[in-house]
C-alpha positions, 0 to 999 in steps of 0.5 A: 355974062361977065366972067367971075373974078377972084374979087367976086369969090372973095366977096361971096366967101366973105374973105380977102382977095389974098385968101382966095389967091392963096387957096388957088395958088400953085404953091398951096402948101407954102401958105397957111389958110384956115380950113373954114376959110378954105371951105368957104372959098371952095364953096363960093367958087363952085357956086360962081363957077370960078376957076383960075385962068392960067393965061391971066396968071401968066400975064400978071407974073413972069411965069407961064407954068408950062413945060 
């Protein structure tokens, strides 16, 4: 079974990949996402059992988010 990606969540929630990314961002308070979209994204991620993977995030960026 393939892993659920952020693209799958965006498709199910009916929003953009950027909106999904902003909902799960560690800097969440800096981004403004409408509450209705946030709820759709959280519901879609729960249905698809999606969770952000820190290893994937650290490969994409230059920060590992570890102490």
